C-alpha positions as CSV (number, residue, x, y, z in Angstrom):
1,X,14.9,64.8,177.4
2,X,14.0,61.9,175.1
3,X,14.5,64.1,172.1
4,X,18.0,65.1,173.2
5,X,18.9,61.4,173.7
6,X,17.6,60.5,170.2
7,X,19.7,63.4,168.7
8,X,22.8,62.3,170.7
9,X,22.3,58.7,169.6
10,X,22.0,59.7,166.0
11,X,25.2,61.8,166.2
12,X,27.1,58.9,167.8
13,X,25.9,56.5,165.1
14,X,26.9,59.0,162.4
15,X,30.4,59.3,163.9
16,X,30.8,55.5,164.1
17,X,29.9,55.0,160.5
18,X,32.1,57.9,159.4
19,X,35.0,56.0,161.0
20,X,34.1,52.8,159.2
21,X,34.1,54.3,155.7
22,X,36.9,54.0,153.2
23,X,38.2,57.1,151.7
24,X,39.3,56.6,148.1
25,X,40.9,59.0,145.8
26,X,40.9,58.9,142.0
27,X,44.0,59.8,140.0
28,X,43.3,60.6,136.4
29,X,45.5,61.8,133.5
30,X,44.2,63.1,130.2
31,X,45.7,63.3,126.7
32,X,46.0,66.7,125.0
33,X,42.7,65.9,123.2
34,X,40.9,65.4,126.5
35,X,40.6,61.6,126.6
36,X,41.5,59.7,129.7
37,X,44.9,58.1,129.4
38,X,45.3,56.8,132.9
39,X,42.9,56.3,135.8
40,X,43.7,54.8,139.1
41,X,41.7,54.6,142.4
42,X,43.8,54.6,145.5
43,X,42.8,53.8,149.1
44,X,43.1,56.4,151.8
45,X,46.8,56.9,152.6
46,X,46.0,57.0,156.3
47,X,45.0,53.3,156.2
48,X,48.1,52.3,154.3
49,X,50.4,54.2,156.7
50,X,48.7,52.6,159.6
51,X,49.2,49.1,158.0
52,X,52.9,50.0,157.6
53,X,53.2,51.2,161.2
54,X,51.8,47.9,162.5
55,X,53.6,45.5,160.2
56,X,56.7,47.3,158.9
57,X,59.3,45.9,161.2
58,X,57.4,42.7,161.9
59,X,58.5,39.2,161.0
60,X,55.7,36.6,161.5
61,X,56.5,32.9,162.0
62,X,54.4,29.9,162.0
63,X,55.3,26.3,163.0
64,X,53.8,23.1,162.0
65,X,54.5,19.6,163.3
66,X,53.2,16.4,161.7
67,X,54.0,12.9,162.7
68,X,54.5,10.5,159.8
69,X,57.2,8.3,158.3
70,X,56.5,9.4,154.7
71,X,58.6,12.5,154.4
72,X,56.7,14.0,151.5
73,X,53.4,13.7,153.2
74,X,54.8,14.9,156.5
75,X,56.4,18.0,154.9
76,X,53.2,18.9,153.0
77,X,51.0,18.6,156.1
78,X,53.4,20.4,158.4
79,X,53.8,23.2,156.0
80,X,50.0,23.6,155.7
81,X,49.8,23.7,159.5
82,X,52.5,26.3,159.7
83,X,50.8,28.5,157.1
84,X,47.5,28.2,159.0
85,X,49.2,29.5,162.1
86,X,50.7,32.3,160.1
87,X,47.3,33.3,158.8
88,X,45.8,33.2,162.3
89,X,48.5,35.6,163.5
90,X,47.8,38.0,160.6
91,X,44.1,38.0,161.5
92,X,44.8,38.5,165.2
93,X,47.2,41.4,164.6
94,X,44.8,43.1,162.2
95,X,41.8,42.7,164.5
96,X,43.7,44.3,167.4
97,X,44.2,47.6,165.4
98,X,40.9,49.4,165.3
99,X,41.8,51.9,162.6
100,X,42.8,49.1,160.2
101,X,40.0,46.7,161.2
102,X,37.3,49.4,160.7
103,X,38.3,49.8,157.1
104,X,35.8,47.7,155.1
105,X,38.1,46.7,152.3
106,X,41.0,45.7,154.6
107,X,38.6,43.7,156.9
108,X,37.1,41.9,153.9
109,X,40.5,40.9,152.5
110,X,41.8,39.8,155.9
111,X,38.7,37.8,156.7
112,X,38.1,36.1,153.4
113,X,41.5,36.0,151.6
114,X,44.0,35.6,154.5
115,X,45.6,32.4,153.0
116,X,46.3,34.3,149.8
117,X,47.9,37.1,151.8
118,X,50.4,34.7,153.5
119,X,51.0,32.7,150.3
120,X,54.4,34.5,149.9
121,X,55.9,32.8,152.9
122,X,59.4,31.5,153.1
123,X,60.4,28.1,154.7
124,X,62.9,28.9,157.4
125,X,63.5,25.3,158.5
126,X,62.2,21.9,157.8
127,X,63.1,18.4,158.9
128,X,62.5,15.5,161.2
129,X,63.1,16.1,164.9
130,X,66.2,13.9,165.9
131,X,65.2,10.4,166.9
132,X,61.5,10.8,166.1
133,X,59.1,10.7,163.1
134,X,57.8,14.2,163.8
135,X,58.4,16.5,160.9
136,X,58.7,20.2,161.8
137,X,58.4,23.1,159.4
138,X,58.8,26.8,160.3
139,X,57.6,29.4,157.8
140,X,58.1,33.1,158.0
141,X,56.7,36.2,156.3
142,X,57.9,39.8,156.6
143,X,55.5,42.6,157.4
144,X,56.7,44.5,154.3
145,X,55.5,41.7,152.0
146,X,52.2,41.4,153.9
147,X,51.5,45.2,153.6
148,X,52.3,45.1,149.9
149,X,49.9,42.1,149.4
150,X,47.1,43.8,151.3
151,X,47.6,47.1,149.5
152,X,47.4,45.4,146.1
153,X,44.2,43.6,147.0
154,X,42.4,46.7,148.4
155,X,43.2,49.1,145.6
């Protein structure tokens, strides 16, 4: 009985690690003389298609509010707060998708370089709230740009 449990545990652990691996393919072209002219490693298409499924029609928005009379300082601080909120949304959405999160390369990029991923944001609106000194910035990022950025960093 104990032996069967050990074997079953080993099999379950093997399946778990098999799901966490990254499948890469290597594309190579040769010259007529046999030398390598082009070599490219690509990540598993299944992970990329899953990223597209999750983020394709998504538009993420982050909002930052900073209270200050100096407009330049307020804009800079509110923009940074909005970008931080955007980065947090990307991490939350990625963590909620098991197939994506189990990919080592994607997980590494999202955990460690998330601010670089959302660096391609667009400022949707910016300005003081009427009658106050609260500066509000709204930034947005399309899922298409996010997928493209992740794909570039994992390949």
